[in-house]
N, C-alpha and C positions, 0 to 999 in steps of 0.2 A: 521570289517564286522560283523554285528550282526548275532547271531545264531537264533534270534527269527523269528517267522513266519512273513511273509510280506503279507498283504492282499491288493491285487491290484484291482483296479476298471476297469471293462471291457472297459468302456467309458472314460478312462483317456486320454483326448485329447492331453495332453502334451507328454505323452509317445508315443502315436500313431503318432503324428506329427514328433517326433524325429526319429521314425522307418521309416517313409516315406521319410525322407531325404536320407536314405540309398537306397531308391527305385529309386531315380532320375536317376542314370546311366542306369537303366533298364526300364525307363518309357514307352518305346514303348511296351515292353512285358506286362507291367502292364495294359496298355490300351487294348491290345489284350485279356488279361485275363478277363477284365470287359465285353468286347463284348461277349466272349464265355459264361460267366456267365449269361448274359441277354438272349443269344440264348438258353441255356439249360432251363431257366425258362419259355421260350415260347414253346420249343419243347416237354417238358415233359407233360404239361396239354393238349396239342392239340390232343394227340393220342386217349384218351377216346371219345373226341368229334367226331373225324373221325369214330371211331368204332360205335358210335350211328347212324351216318348217314348211314354207311354201312348196319347195321341191319334194320333200319327203311325204308330207301329209296331204297335199292337194294335187300337184302335178302328176306324181306317180299313181295316184288313185283316180285321175281324170275328174276331180271334183271342181267343175267349172264355176259353180256359184260360190263355193268357198274360196276358190282362187281369186275371183273378182273382189271379194271382200278383203282378202289379204293384200291384194295389189293396192286397193284404196287405202288400206292402213299404212302400207309401206310408202305410198306417195304422200300421205299426210305427214308421216314422220320426216320425210325429206323436206317438205315445206316448212315444218316446225324447225328443223335443223338449220335451214337457210335463214329463217327469221332470227333465230337465236344467234347464229354466227354473225349476222349483220349488226345486231345490237352489241354483241360482244366486241367486235372490231371497232365500231364507232365509239362506244363508251370508253374503251381502253385508251383510244387515241385522245378523246375529249378530256379524260382524267389527266393523262400525261401532259397535254398542252396547258391545261389550267394550272397544274402544279409548277411547271417550269416558268409560267408567267409570274407566279407568286415568288418563286426563288429568284428570278431575274430582277424583279422589282426590289426585293430585299437586298440583293447583292449590290445593285446600283445605288440604292439609298445608303448602304454601308460604305461604299467606295467614296461617296460624296463627302463623308466626314473624315477621310484619311488626311494625315499630314501631307504636305507637298513633298516631304522627304521621300515618302513611298513612291510617288510618281517620278521623282528624280532618278530613282534607282531601278524602276521596273519599266521595261519596254511597253509602249502603248499597245502594240499588236498582241502581246501576251495577255494583257488585261482584257482586250477585246475578245480573244479566243476563249477566256474563262467565261465572259459574260454572254457569249453567243454560242459558239460551237460546243463547249463542254456542257453548258446547260441544256442544249438541244439533245445531247446524248442521254441525259437523265430521263427525257420523255420516253425513251425506248424501254426503260425499266418497267413502266406501266403499260406501254403499248405492245411491246414484243418480248418483255422479260418475264417478270414474276407471274403474271396471269397466264401467259402462254405456256410457261414451263410447268406450272401447277396443273394446267389443263392437260398437257401432254403426258405428264407422269400418271395422273389419275386415269387417263384413257388407256395407257399401257397396262396398268394394274387391272382395269376392267376387261381388257382384251385377254390377258393371260388367264384371269379367273374363268372367263367363259370357255376359253380353249381347253383348260384342264377339266372343266365341268363336262364338256362334250366328249373329249377323247384325250386322255393323258399321253397315250403313245404318240399320236400325231403331233401333240404339242412339243414333246421332247425332240422329235425328228425335225419339226419346223424351226425350232429355235437352237439347233445344233451349232449354228455359226455365231450365236450371240456373244460368247466370250471374246472372239476375235473382233467382233463389231464394237464392243465396249472398249477394248484396248485401243483400237484405231481412233475411236471418238475421243478418248482421253488424250492421246498424243496430239490429235488435231487441236483440241481445246487449248492445250498448253502452248503449242506453237503459235496459234492465232492470237492468243492473249499477248504474247510477247510482241508480235508484229503490230497489233493494234496499239500497244503502248508506244511503239516507235512511230507509228502513223500520227498519233496525237501530238507527240513532241515535234515531229516534222511540220505539222500544220501550224503549231504555235510559232516555230522559228520562221516559217514562210510568212505568216501574218505580220510578225514583228518587222521583218526585213522590208516587205512591201510598204507597210504603213510609214516606216521611218524614211524610206527613200522617195516616196511620193511627196511627203511633206518637205523634204530637203532637196527636191529635184533641181532647184536653182543653183545650189552648191555643186551638185554633180555636173551640171552643164557648164557653169562658169569656169570650173577647173578642168574641163574636158575629160572627165572621169567616166564617161558613159561606157567605154569598152571594159574597164576594170570592174565596174559595178555589174555590167552585163554578165561577165564571167563568174563573179561571185553569186549572182542570182541563179545562174545555170547550175552551179554546184549545190546550192540549197534546194533547188527544184529537183535536181537529180537524186538527192537524198530522199526527198519526198516521194519521188517515183519508185525508188528501190524499196522503200518501206511498204508502199501499196502493192507493188508487184510480188513481194514476199507473201503477203496475205493472199493475193490472187493465186499464187503457186500452191499454197496449202489447200485452198478450196478446190483447185483443179485436180489435186491428187485425192482429196478426201471423198468427194462425191462419186467418182468412178469406182473407188474401192468399196464404198457403201453399196453401190449398185451391184457390184460383183457379189458381195456377201448376200444381198437380197435375192439375187438370181440363183445362187447356190442353195439357199434355204428353200426357195420355191421349187427348185428342181428336185431336191430331196423329198419335199412334201408330195409332189406329183408322183414320183417314182414309188415311194412307200405307200401313199394313199391309194394309188391305182391297184397295187397288189392286194391291199386290204379290201378295196371295192370288189375286185374279181373273186376274192374268197368270201365275199358278203359279210365281212367283219365291220365294215362301215357303209353308210349309205351315200348316194351321190350328193344329197343335200349337205351332209357333213363335210365332204371333200370340197365342195364349192364354198361352203362357209369358211373353211380353213384357209382356202386361197385368198378370200376376201380379208380374213383376219390378218393374214401375213402381210398383205399390202398395207392395211391400216396400221399394223405394228411397226413396220420399218419406216413409214412416212414420218412419224414424230421423232423416231430415233435419228433420222437423217438431219432433222432441223434442230434437235434439242441441243447439240453441241454449239451450233450457231447462236441459239438463243442464250445459252450459258455465257458465251462470249459477249453477246449484246448486253446481258445483265452485268457481266464483269466490267465492261467498259463504262457502263452507267455508274457502277460503284466507284470506279477509278475517277471518273469525272466528278462524282459527288464528293469524293474525298478532296479533290482539288478545290472545289467550290467551298466546302466547309472549312478547309484550311484557311482560305481567304476570309471567310466570314468570322473565323475565330481569331484572326490577327488583330491585335490591339494597337492599331496604328492611328486611332482617332485622337484628335485634340479633345481633352476633357472639357466639357461644357458644364460649368457650375450654375446652380440655380439660385445662389445667394442674391445676386443682383440681376434683375431682368425687367424688361419693359420700362427702362429708365431713359430719361433724356439727359445726356451728359453735358457738362459745361465746356470741357475741352482742355483741362490741365493734364499734362503728360510728364511723368518723371521716370527716369532710369536710375537705378541705384546699384552700383557695383555689379553690373550685368556681364556674365560670360556666356558666350554662345558658340557652339560648334555644330557643323552639319554632320561630321563624322567623328564619333568618339571624342578624343581629347585634342583634336586639331582645331583649336579655337580661332574663329574668325573675328569675334568681338572679345575684348579683354578689359574687364574692369571699367565698363562704360557707365558714366554718371552724368546726368544733365537734367534740367527742369525747364519745362515750357509752360508759360502761363496761359490762361484763357484768352483767346483771341490773338495770341502772339504768332509771329511768323519766324520760322527758323530754317536756315539753309545748312545742308550738309555737303561738304566738299572733300575731295581727296582723290588719290589715284585709283585707277580701276582695280577692283579686288580688295579695297581697303575696308569694306564692311558697311558701306552706306545703305545699299539695298537691303542688307540683312536687318537693319534697324526698322525699315518699313515693314519687312516680313514679320518681325516680332510684334509690332504694334497691331498688325492685322491678325496675329495669332495663327499664321500659316505654319509656324514652327514653334516648338517649346524651347526655352532657354535652359541652360544647365545650372547656372548660379545667379544670385542676385534677386532683384525685385523690380517689376515694372508696375507703375500705378497710373490710373486715370481718375482724376478728381479725388486723389488721395485714397483710392481704393485699389486693392490688388487686382491686376488685370485678369488673373486666373479665377477670381470670384465672379466675374461677369458671365452671364449666359452668352454663348457665342453669337447667337442671332441678334440679341440686344446690343452687344458690343459693335458688331459689324454694321448694324443699321445706322450707327453714328459715325461711321468711317467712310470716306470717299477716296478711291484710289484712281489716279491717272498715271498709267505706267508708260514706259518707253514704247513697248510693243502692245498696242491695244488689240485685244481679241474680240472679234465680232463673229456671231453665229451666222450660218448660211440662212438668212431670213431677211425680212424687211427692215428698213431704218426704224420704223415705229416699234417693232418688236424688240429690236436691239436696244432701244432707248428705255422702253417700259419693262423689259425682261419678262413679258407675258403677265404683268400685274394688271388684273382686270379692274382693279379699283381706280386706276389712272385713266383719265379721259383724254381725248385728243386735244381738247382745249388746254389741259394741263401741260401737254407736251409742247404745244405751240408757244405757250407762255414761257416755258423754260428755254426754248429756242431763241425767242426774242431777247430774253435777259442776257444770254451769252453772245448775242450778236451774230447768230448763225442762220438767220432767216433767209438771207440772200443765197447762201450755199445750198440750203434744203430746197428752195424754190427752183434752183437751176437743174435739179435732178429730175429725170423722167419719173413720173408718178409720185414725185415728192416723198412723203413719208412711207409710201408703199413701194419704194425702190428696193429691189433685191440686191443686197451687198455681195452676194456669192460667198463661197467658203472662205472663212477667215477675213472677210471684208476685202477680197481681192479686187473688186471693181472700184474701190476707193483708194485715194492716196493716203500716205501715212498721216498727213496733216488733217485730212477729212475724218479719218478714224479717231484722231485725237479730239476733234471737235464733237463728235458723237459722244465720246466718253465724258466730255465737259457738260454736254446737255443732260446726260444721264445723271451726273452728280448734282446738277442744279435742280433736277426734278425730284431727286430723293432727299435733298437738303440735309446732308450730314453735318455734324458739328466739327469734325476734324478732317482736313483735306491732306492727303498724302500724294505728293507729286514726285514720281521717280523718273528723272531725266525726261520729262514729258516733251521737251522741244529739241532734244539732241539729234533727232533723225529727220528733221523737217527743213524745208528751204526757208529763206529769209521772209518771203511773202506770207507763207503759212505760219511762220513763227509769230509774226506781228498779229495775225488774226487769232492764233491760239493764246497769245499773251493777253489779249483783250478779254477773251473768254475766261482765262484763268483768273485775271484780276477781278472779274465779276464774281466768280464762285468763291474767291478767298475772302470776300467782304464779311466781317463779323464772324469769322471762323478761325479756329486754330489751324495753322498750316505748317506742314513739314515738307521742305523742298530738297530733294536730292538733285544736284545740278552738276552738269559737265561744263556748261558755259557759265563762267563766273559772272558774266554780265546780267544773267537772269536773276541773281540773288543779291545784287548790290543794295537793294532797298529793304531787305528783310531786317527784322529787329535784331536778330542774332545769327552769327555764322559759327558753325562747329566744324573744325578741321580734323579729319580722321586719317591716320596713316597706320597701316598694318594692324588694323583692328583696335587702335588706341586713340583716345582723344588727345590731340596735340595743342590745340588752341581754341579759345572761345572768345567771341567779341563781335562788334559791328564791322562793316567793311572798312571804314576809316581807321578804326582802332587796330585791326589786324595788319593793315598796311604799315602802320607806324611801328609795329613790333618787329618788322623786317624778318619774319620767321617763315614757317611753312606756307602760310597763305600768300605772303608776298612773293615767294618763289613761284608758286602756282600761277599767280596773277601775271607776273613778268613773263613766264614761259608762254602763257596764252596770248598775252598782249603782243609779244614778239611774233608769234605765229600769225596773228591777225594782220600785223604790219607787213610781214613778209609776204 
C-alpha cells in the first residue's frame, strides 16, 4: 500500500457507482433521503417569500385576522421544516453507518484470506487505518457529502429563481460579489483537498509507528532506545500536527473572507434597496425578503466547499479501500476436494519457493512422508525448515514443483477442508485477549465444556488449568501476556487435541521454554502425536532422536535423510550439528 498521497476526483463515477452497490440493501431509505432533500430545498426558500406577503399584504394593510392566519402558516412551515431536517440528518447518518458497517465486514473478510506475504510487507497500523479511519470517512459521503451537496445546490437554485421572480435588479446587486466568492471557494477547496490528503497519510504513518512500537516495547526498553524512539515519534507527530494546522489555516482564512463578501453583498443590497424603497419602486416586504434570501444564499455557499472536501476525502478513502479489495493477494481455494478426512501422506516433489521474486529459500525439495510417520527437520537458522511448514499450511504459494497430500495436489484442496486436517504448534503461540476457554475452542459453539476438559486430561494439563484463577474462564490478556511461554504452548496442544487433526506440524515448539516446562510439553506432544502424521522442526536435536526419519536442510537444499543413528554413522551435516550441540550442552 502506497504511502503517497492519493488525489481523488469528486466525480469519479466508478468509485461512486461501487459505493452505491453497498447502498442497494437500504435503497428504500436512500429514496426517502432524496425526497427529504428535495423537501428541504423547497421549504427553506419559501419562508422569505411568505414573509414578504405578510409584510406587504397584511401588516401594511393592518389586516389582523389575515396576519394571524399567515403567522400560523409560517409557524407550521417552521415545524415541518424542523421535522424534515431531523429525519434528513438522522437517516443520512443511519445510511452512512450501515454502509460502512457492510464495507468494513467485507474488507475484514477479504483480508482474512490474504497470503501471509502481504502482512509481512504491510505495516499493521496502515491496515488498521484502512479498516477503521478510512472506512469511517466514507460515512461522511452519505451523511455530509452527496445528500447535503445536492440539497444545498437545489436550495441555491430555488433562492435565485425566487429572487429573479420578485425583482431582478435587486438580485444582480445582491449577488455582485458572487464571482469573487466562487473563486475564493475554488481556491479553498483545492488547498484543503491537498492538506486533507497529507493528514490521511500522516494518520496512517502515526498509527503504524504507534502499533509497531507498542508491540515491540520490550525491544525498545531492553536496548535503552527510549530516547531515540521518543525523538522519532516527536518527528512523526510534528508532521501530523503540521498537516492538520495547514488545514486549520485554510479554514481560518476562508470563513472570514466569506463573511466579508457576505457583508459586502448585504451592504450593497441595503444601500440600493433603500433607495428603491424611498422611490417606491420596491416594497418593504420585498427588501426584507431579499435580506433573508441573501442570508439563506450565502449560508450553503459557506459550507458547500467544506462539503465538497468531505465528499472528496470520502472518495479518496473509498479508492484506498477498493484498491485493497481489488488486490489479488488471496490463496486460491479449490473446490475439487472438500469435506474430506485425509489419511496423512505428504509428498514434496521438486519444490522451489521464494518469499521475494527469485530469491529462493527452498530449492528442489523432494521427500515423502507416509501415513502416521514422524519426520524431523533440522538445519541452521534460515535454512528453510519453517518455510516447509508454511507451504503445507498453504500460508504461501510455491513457485515450482508439486506438493501432494494423500497423492492429491495440495492446490486442489478446499482451504478450510485442508486446514481442518492440520494442527500447528509454533514457537510463538498467539493467544487472543480472552479466556482460556475461548482460546481453546476459538469460539466454536459446537464444542462443549466437557469436550474441552476431556482434551485437557488427555494432554495432561489438568493440574495447570486447575491452578489458574477461574480455571477455564481465566483471562490470558493481550497475546497471552499473563501466561508463560510453556503455558501458552500447552494451550496450543489442548486446542489441537480438541480439533483432532490428522497431520501435526511442530515448529520448534520447545525451543523457548525451560526444562521443567519442556518435560510437560513433551508429554502433551507425545499424546497428540499418537496415530497422526507428524512433522517436527527442531532446534534441539534431542527432541527428534526418536522420529522415524530426519531430514537435514542447509541453505534451502536437502543434504541428508535418515534415522538418528543412520545420520550419525554418515559423519556428515547431521553429525556436525549434533557434535556442536552436544559440546554446547557439555560446556
